[in-house]
C-alpha positions as CSV (number, residue, x, y, z in Angstrom):
1,F,0.2,0.0,-0.1
2,F,1.1,3.4,-0.5
3,F,0.2,6.4,1.4
4,F,-0.2,9.7,-0.1
5,P,-0.7,13.0,1.9
6,K,-3.9,14.7,1.4
7,V,-3.7,17.0,-1.5
8,E,-6.2,20.0,-1.6
9,I,-7.0,20.4,-5.5
10,L,-8.2,23.7,-6.5
11,T,-10.6,23.8,-9.3
12,M,-11.9,26.6,-11.4
13,E,-15.7,26.7,-11.8
14,V,-17.3,26.3,-14.9
15,G,-17.8,29.5,-16.6
16,K,-14.9,31.2,-15.9
17,V,-13.4,33.6,-18.5
18,V,-9.9,34.4,-19.5
19,A,-8.5,37.7,-19.2
20,V,-5.8,39.5,-21.3
21,I,-3.6,41.9,-20.9
22,G,-1.2,42.9,-23.5
23,D,-0.3,44.4,-26.7
24,E,-2.1,44.8,-29.8
25,D,-1.0,41.9,-31.6
26,T,-1.3,39.5,-28.4
27,V,-4.9,40.6,-27.4
28,T,-6.0,40.7,-31.0
29,G,-5.1,37.1,-31.2
30,F,-6.8,35.8,-28.2
31,L,-9.7,38.0,-29.2
32,L,-10.0,36.2,-32.5
33,A,-9.7,33.0,-31.0
34,G,-12.9,33.6,-29.0
35,V,-11.5,34.8,-25.5
36,G,-13.1,38.3,-25.6
37,H,-15.7,39.0,-23.3
38,R,-17.8,42.3,-22.8
39,N,-20.8,43.0,-20.6
40,A,-22.1,46.1,-18.3
41,D,-19.3,45.6,-15.8
42,G,-16.7,45.9,-18.7
43,S,-14.5,43.7,-20.9
44,N,-11.8,41.2,-19.9
45,F,-9.3,42.6,-21.8
46,L,-7.1,45.7,-22.2
47,I,-4.8,46.4,-25.3
48,V,-1.6,48.4,-23.8
49,K,-0.2,50.7,-26.7
50,Q,2.6,52.9,-26.3
51,D,0.6,55.8,-24.9
52,T,-1.5,53.7,-22.6
53,K,-0.6,55.3,-19.1
54,M,0.9,52.6,-16.3
55,A,-1.9,54.0,-14.0
56,Q,-4.5,52.5,-16.3
57,V,-2.9,49.0,-16.7
58,E,-2.5,48.7,-12.7
59,D,-6.3,49.9,-12.2
60,S,-7.3,47.5,-15.1
61,F,-5.2,44.5,-13.6
62,R,-6.8,45.2,-10.1
63,A,-10.2,45.3,-11.4
64,I,-9.9,42.1,-13.6
65,S,-8.4,40.4,-10.7
66,Q,-11.4,41.1,-8.6
67,R,-13.8,39.9,-10.8
68,D,-15.8,36.5,-10.1
69,D,-16.0,35.6,-13.4
70,V,-12.3,35.3,-14.3
71,G,-10.2,32.4,-13.7
72,I,-6.7,33.1,-15.7
73,I,-5.1,36.6,-16.4
74,L,-2.7,36.4,-19.3
75,I,-0.5,39.4,-19.1
76,N,2.5,40.0,-21.6
77,Q,5.7,39.6,-19.7
78,H,7.2,43.1,-20.4
79,I,3.9,44.4,-19.6
80,A,4.0,42.7,-16.0
81,N,7.7,43.8,-15.8
82,D,6.0,47.4,-15.6
83,I,3.5,46.7,-13.1
84,R,5.9,44.3,-11.1
85,H,5.1,46.2,-7.8
86,V,1.4,45.3,-8.3
87,L,2.1,41.7,-9.0
88,K,4.2,41.0,-6.0
89,D,1.1,42.3,-3.8
90,Y,-1.2,40.0,-6.0
91,N,-1.7,36.7,-3.6
92,Q,-4.9,35.1,-4.8
93,T,-4.8,31.7,-6.5
94,I,-7.7,32.3,-8.6
95,P,-7.7,34.3,-10.8
96,T,-4.2,32.8,-11.9
97,V,-1.8,35.2,-13.5
98,L,0.2,33.8,-16.1
99,E,3.0,35.8,-17.8
100,I,3.6,35.2,-21.7
101,P,5.7,36.3,-24.4
102,S,4.9,38.5,-27.1
103,K,6.1,38.9,-30.8
104,D,8.3,41.6,-29.8
105,H,9.4,40.1,-26.4
106,P,10.8,36.7,-25.8
107,Y,9.7,35.2,-22.8
108,D,12.4,35.5,-20.0
109,P,11.7,32.7,-17.1
110,E,14.2,34.8,-14.8
111,Q,11.7,37.4,-14.9
112,D,8.7,35.7,-14.2
113,Y,7.7,36.3,-10.5
114,I,5.4,33.0,-10.5
115,M,8.4,31.2,-11.9
116,N,10.9,32.5,-9.4
117,R,8.3,31.5,-6.6
118,V,8.3,27.9,-7.9
119,N,11.9,27.7,-8.1
120,M,12.5,29.2,-4.6
121,F,10.1,26.5,-3.3
122,L,11.9,23.8,-5.5
123,G,15.2,24.9,-4.2
124,G,16.6,24.8,-7.7
125,G,17.9,27.0,-10.6
126,F,16.5,27.4,-13.9
């Protein structure tokens, strides 16, 4: 007999949407794939352009992360770096924040806060 420790499994409720904060190409790609959702409370995406103020990105992240209907927040890593101070204070499990690359900015696991935390818990290097 094998004894496994009790593991708590977090499941996402059916009907949760994916939110996207990213550059125009990234958000457009996800919208074309059917991720876009708009209702009276707003939309589940933000297109960040050169002239978008970081305060707007921070406010959008905070608003999206408080929504009950959002299960995952995808954010371009280069934008996440700009609001890293907000992401470091974020400690919820759901919605889960995943940093993704963009067309012009490749993914760097050393800058990914989630990967750094996983690495710290596992005690390894990249």
